[in-house]
N, C-alpha and C positions, 0 to 999 in steps of 0.2 A: 870636475864631477858635478852632476846635478844635485840639487837639494833633495832631501828625503821626500818632500812634498811633490816635487817634479817627477821623481821616480815612481811614486805611488800613483799619481794622476795619469802619467803616460801609460802605466800598466793597465789602469782602468779603462783607458782609451783604446786598449788593444795592442799597444806597442810593447814588444818584448824587451825588457831591460837586459843589459849585458850581464854576464856572469858576475863581474866585479860589482856592479850596482846592486845586484841581488844579495851578494855576500855581505856588503857593508850595510845595506838596508836591513837585513836580517839581524845583524849584530846591534844596530841602533834600536830597532824595535824591541829586541830582547832586553836591552838596557832600560828602555822606557817601561816595559812590562815589569821588570824587577823593581824599579822604584815605586810603581803603583801597588804592587803586591806588598812591599814593605810598609807603605803608607796605610793600606787596609789592615795589615796585621797589627800595626801600632795602634790604630783606632780601636780594634777589637780587644787588644790585650792591655793597652796602657792608655785608657781615656785620660784626656788632659784638657784643662780649660784653654790652653794655648793652641793645641793641635785639634781644633774642632773639625767636624766633617766639612764645613764650608772652607776652612783654611786648607785642608788636604785637597779638596776639589780644585781650589785656585792654584795650588802648587802643581797638581797634576796637569792642569791646563797650561800653566807656564812651561813645564817640562816638555809637553807635546809641542807647543808653539816653538820653543827653542830648537827642538830636534828637527821639526819639519822645515825650518828655515835655514838649516845648515846642510852641508853635504854629510852623509852618514859617517864617512871616515873621520872627519874632523869632530863630529859629535862624539863618536866612540873614543877618540883620542889615543895618543901613544901609550898611556898607562894601561889601556884595555885592548890594545892591538895584539892579536894573536901572534904576530911576527916579532913582538918585543920579547926578548929572552927573559926579562924580569917578570913580565906577565906570566910566562909559562912556568917560571919557578914558583910564583905565588899560587898558580893553579894546581901544580903538583902537590904542594904542601896542603892546600885546602882539600884536595881530593883524598889525600892520605888521612887527614883528620876525619873527613866524612866517612870514609871506609871503616875507620876504627870506631866511630860512633855508631854506625849501622850494625857493626858486628857485636856491639855490646862491650867492647874492650874498655872504652872510656868510662862506662857506667860502673864497671867492676872496680875502678881505681878510686871512685868517690866514696 
């Protein structure tokens, strides 16, 4: 499989990526987006002398570089592969917790 960079660049050149390339690229880009959102949330909610904006920027750059230089499926990894039964179990549990939190059920218990 092509690297994430190759998939994105070829798409920009007008070459239609395969369904599989799109699938894995989407999952890899979602992971990168998640890490960046968490970093920004941490900066906003828990300022730290160690996790400065400069440090977070450098970490974001490192994450993007690592992702772009790997094929998306290996970047996502088996632990986050939707075909991994353990991933699906974790996802079901997380969704149940989210549903309970959104319904207010968890707030009532506290």
